[in-house]
C-alpha positions in Angstrom: 63.2 189.4 105.9 65.3 188.8 109.1 65.0 185.7 111.3 66.9 186.3 114.7 67.3 183.2 116.9 66.8 184.2 120.4 68.9 181.4 122.2 71.7 181.3 119.6 70.5 177.9 118.0 71.7 179.1 114.5 73.1 182.3 113.1 70.6 185.1 112.3 69.4 184.8 108.7 68.9 187.5 106.1 66.6 186.4 103.1 65.0 187.9 100.3 63.7 184.5 99.1 59.9 184.2 98.3 60.0 180.9 100.0 62.1 179.6 102.8 62.3 175.8 104.3 63.3 175.1 107.9 64.1 171.6 109.4 67.0 169.5 110.4 67.7 167.9 107.1 70.6 169.2 104.9 68.4 170.1 101.9 66.6 172.9 103.9 67.2 176.5 103.4 67.7 176.9 107.2 69.3 173.8 108.6 68.0 174.0 112.3 69.5 171.1 114.4 67.6 171.4 117.6 65.5 169.1 119.7 62.2 168.1 118.3 62.9 169.8 114.9 61.7 167.5 112.2 63.7 166.9 109.1 61.3 169.2 107.1 59.4 171.3 109.7 58.0 174.2 108.3 58.1 176.6 105.2 57.8 180.4 105.3 56.3 182.0 102.0 54.9 185.1 100.6 51.4 185.3 98.9 48.9 188.1 98.2 48.0 188.2 102.0 51.7 188.5 103.3 54.0 186.3 105.0 52.7 182.9 105.7 53.6 179.8 107.8 53.0 176.3 106.7 53.7 173.4 109.1 54.9 170.4 107.1 52.7 167.2 107.6 54.2 165.0 110.3 56.1 167.8 112.1 55.2 169.0 115.4 53.1 172.0 115.9 54.9 175.4 115.8 54.2 178.0 118.4 53.5 181.6 117.1 53.6 184.1 120.2 52.9 181.0 122.5 50.1 180.0 120.5 49.9 176.6 118.7 49.8 176.4 115.0 49.1 172.9 113.4 48.9 173.7 109.6 48.9 177.5 108.5 49.1 181.1 110.0 49.5 184.5 108.7 52.4 186.1 110.2 53.7 189.6 111.1 57.1 191.1 111.7 57.7 190.9 115.5 56.2 187.5 115.9 58.0 184.9 117.8 58.2 181.6 116.5 58.8 178.3 118.6 60.2 175.3 116.5 60.9 172.4 118.7 63.1 173.8 121.6 64.5 176.6 119.1 62.9 180.3 119.3 63.3 182.8 116.6 62.2 186.4 116.0 60.8 187.8 112.6 61.9 191.1 111.7 62.0 193.2 108.6 64.9 193.8 106.5 67.3 196.1 108.4 66.9 198.8 105.7 63.3 199.0 106.0 63.2 200.7 109.3 65.6 203.4 108.2 62.6 205.8 107.0 60.7 205.7 110.5 61.8 209.0 111.8 61.8 211.7 109.3 59.8 214.5 110.0 56.1 213.9 109.1 54.8 215.7 106.1 52.0 218.2 106.8 48.4 217.3 105.7 47.6 219.7 102.9 43.8 219.7 103.8 44.5 220.2 107.3 42.2 217.5 108.2 42.9 214.6 110.3 43.2 211.0 108.8 40.3 208.5 109.7 40.0 206.7 112.8 43.2 205.0 114.4 43.5 202.4 117.0 45.6 199.7 118.6 44.2 196.2 118.5 45.5 194.0 121.3 46.5 190.7 119.9 48.2 189.2 123.3 48.4 190.2 126.8 45.5 191.0 129.5 43.9 193.3 127.0 43.7 190.6 124.2 40.7 191.1 121.8 40.2 194.7 122.9 40.4 197.8 120.4 41.9 200.9 122.0 40.9 204.0 120.0 43.4 206.8 119.5 41.8 210.0 119.5 44.8 212.4 119.4 46.8 210.6 121.9 46.7 207.3 123.7 48.6 206.8 126.7 49.8 203.3 128.0 49.4 201.7 130.4 45.8 201.4 131.0 44.6 200.5 134.5 48.6 199.5 135.2 48.4 196.9 132.6 51.5 197.9 130.8 55.0 199.6 131.5 54.6 203.0 132.0 55.9 206.1 129.8 54.4 204.6 126.4 52.0 206.8 124.2 51.1 206.7 120.7 49.9 210.0 119.1 48.3 211.0 115.9 49.7 214.3 114.5 50.5 216.1 111.4 48.6 213.2 109.6 50.9 210.6 111.0 51.1 208.1 113.9 54.0 208.6 116.4 55.5 206.3 119.2 56.8 208.1 122.2 58.4 206.5 125.2 60.1 207.8 128.5 62.7 205.1 129.1 60.9 202.1 128.0 61.9 200.3 124.8 59.3 199.1 122.6 59.8 196.6 119.9 58.2 197.5 116.6 57.9 194.6 114.3 60.6 192.9 116.5 63.1 196.0 116.5 63.5 197.8 119.5 62.7 201.7 119.4 62.1 204.6 121.8 60.6 206.8 119.0 59.5 206.2 115.5 56.6 206.8 113.0 54.1 204.2 112.7 52.4 202.6 109.9 49.0 200.6 109.4 49.8 197.0 110.4 52.8 197.6 112.5 53.0 195.3 115.6 54.2 196.8 119.0 55.5 194.6 121.7 55.3 196.3 125.0 56.4 193.7 127.9 54.1 190.8 127.5 51.4 193.1 125.5 51.2 192.9 121.6 49.2 195.4 119.7 48.7 195.9 116.0 48.0 199.3 114.5 44.8 199.7 112.8 44.5 203.0 110.9 42.2 203.0 107.7 42.6 206.8 107.1 46.4 206.5 107.1 46.3 203.3 105.0 44.3 205.3 102.3 46.9 208.1 102.6 49.8 205.6 101.9 47.9 204.0 99.0 47.5 207.2 97.4 50.9 208.3 98.0 52.1 204.9 96.1 49.8 205.6 93.4 51.2 209.0 92.9 54.8 207.6 92.8 53.9 204.9 90.7 51.7 206.6 88.1 52.9 210.4 87.9 56.3 210.8 86.2 58.6 213.5 87.1 58.0 215.1 83.7 54.6 214.5 82.0 54.7 212.1 79.0 52.4 212.2 76.1 50.4 209.0 75.2 52.5 208.2 72.2 55.7 208.6 74.3 54.9 205.2 76.2 52.9 203.3 73.6 55.9 201.7 72.3 58.3 202.4 69.3 56.8 204.5 66.7 58.0 202.0 63.9 55.6 199.6 65.0 52.5 201.5 63.8 53.9 202.1 60.1 54.8 198.3 60.0 51.0 197.5 60.6 49.9 200.1 58.0 52.2 198.6 55.4 51.2 195.0 56.3 47.6 195.8 55.9 47.9 197.6 52.5 49.9 194.6 51.2 47.2 192.4 52.2 44.6 194.6 50.5 46.6 194.7 47.5 46.9 191.1 47.3 43.1 190.2 47.9 42.4 192.9 45.1 44.8 191.2 42.5 43.2 187.9 43.3 39.7 189.2 42.8 40.9 191.0 39.5 42.6 188.0 37.7 40.4 185.4 39.0 39.3 183.1 36.0 
């Protein structure tokens, strides 16, 4: 994760830690000396849901994309946090965006993945779900900058722009391959990619990578050292012999 401070209140922070404490006191992971920042103001941590913001008791509320958070909020890359007078942008690790523009792998079945849509989470269209049937051009009713489109082709979602810079998870881009859960920021508008079909394809791909080895292995090759089985057999035989001898010579 990268935290970019938009007004230079602190040097940008790159962190792989599972928990990051932010505040003005020197024992924080990120010491932020700005107006209205409490000694221990907030904590960022990972759980099974994703990246979570927790506001510490007694600290003033934190604003996420201009919306106040009193206790906890689930965050996405691309969110802007206001902590007192400081503003910061959450971005993924720099290397995480490197694979966004390779050619899309063709879909073997020739079928289009399940439905895909943009869910507006901020701006005039907030709360609306914009379906992507092949191609979705923005603006809609002149509500966003011209020349931005999301297209579903070759089993993948692609962002295309004509001169307009869009932020994907807080990182500026003109053309990129999109993934379910990505957050797009177009001017004052924020959209989140919802694509159950693509999510299923990505999940299957991860399973193939995780569970199918380059060369097939036999079950006994992955069951642990072969000697462990013989130790169990010898131990069982000795126990059986001992019990037999006790029964045989019992007075």
